[in-house]
Phi, psi and omega in degrees: 000316175296328180291317180294318179295314178301314175301315174303312184289323182288324175296316177303316183297316182292331179279321181278333184299313180299324181288330179289326185269352186283143180294161182297139183293144178249146178160195183243021177254162179312136180085355180270152167292121181298136175298148179300141180249115178228134174240103179071232175265008184264119175266114183264332182210121174233124182291346177277328187247353185271077178240020183255330180201170177284159177229133177253110182252126183233135175250144185198167172200153182293339182279356175245095185303319186294314183294329182287317177301315181293332177298315174299315181298308181299321178298317179290323180296314180293334176300334182286347181257155174298136184295344179274357176262316182216143171239153178244133183234116175246129183241120184261142176243050172298149177287331183226137178300333174300317181294316175303313176300320179298316180294326174303316177294310185294320183271003178054049179261149180284127175294346186287340187232007181249132185227146180246128179265099185290350176282341179057222189289346179270359185285158177293322174303314181300317178294308185299325181260011173049048184288350175290348177265004174122155181291151181210170179229140184232130167261127190241133180277185185296338182266002181087012184265135177290116184243000171201148175236128185049051185289144173274173185306315185300313178304316183294316183291326180293317179289322185272354174079037173241000000 
C-alpha cells in the first residue's frame, strides 16, 4: 500500500512540476501576458516594465466604423481617470498617414495616445494580435496580463473602481 501511495505522489509531482515552472503563457486571450507593442523604436507596451498602471490597448482604422467609434469612446472614457491608474494606447491601421492625421483632427483625438503603424497589415504587431480576424481592444493589468477583451464601459469602470 505504501508503495502505491509513494508511486502516486511521485507521479503527481512529475506531472505538476513542469507546469509550475513554466513561464506565464503569452497570447491575446484572457489570462495571457499581452505581446509587447512596439512601433519602430517606440515601445508602447512592455509586459516587463508595465507595472505602474492599467493599459487599455485599442486597434482601429477608419475603414472599420465600429473600431473608429470605439476609439473615440475609449479615449473619452480614459480621460476621466487619473493617468497614474490607466493609460490609453490606440494603434491605427490606416492606409495612408495623411488620412490618420485628418482623422485625429476631425475626431479631436490626442496625438499623445494615438499611434500609426506604417507597416500596416504586414507588421509584426498586426500578426501578433491577429488583427486579420478583426480589430479588438484589450484591458491589460499592471503585470501585463490581459484581463478583458473588448470591454464595455461598465466592465472598465468595475475593474478600475469607479
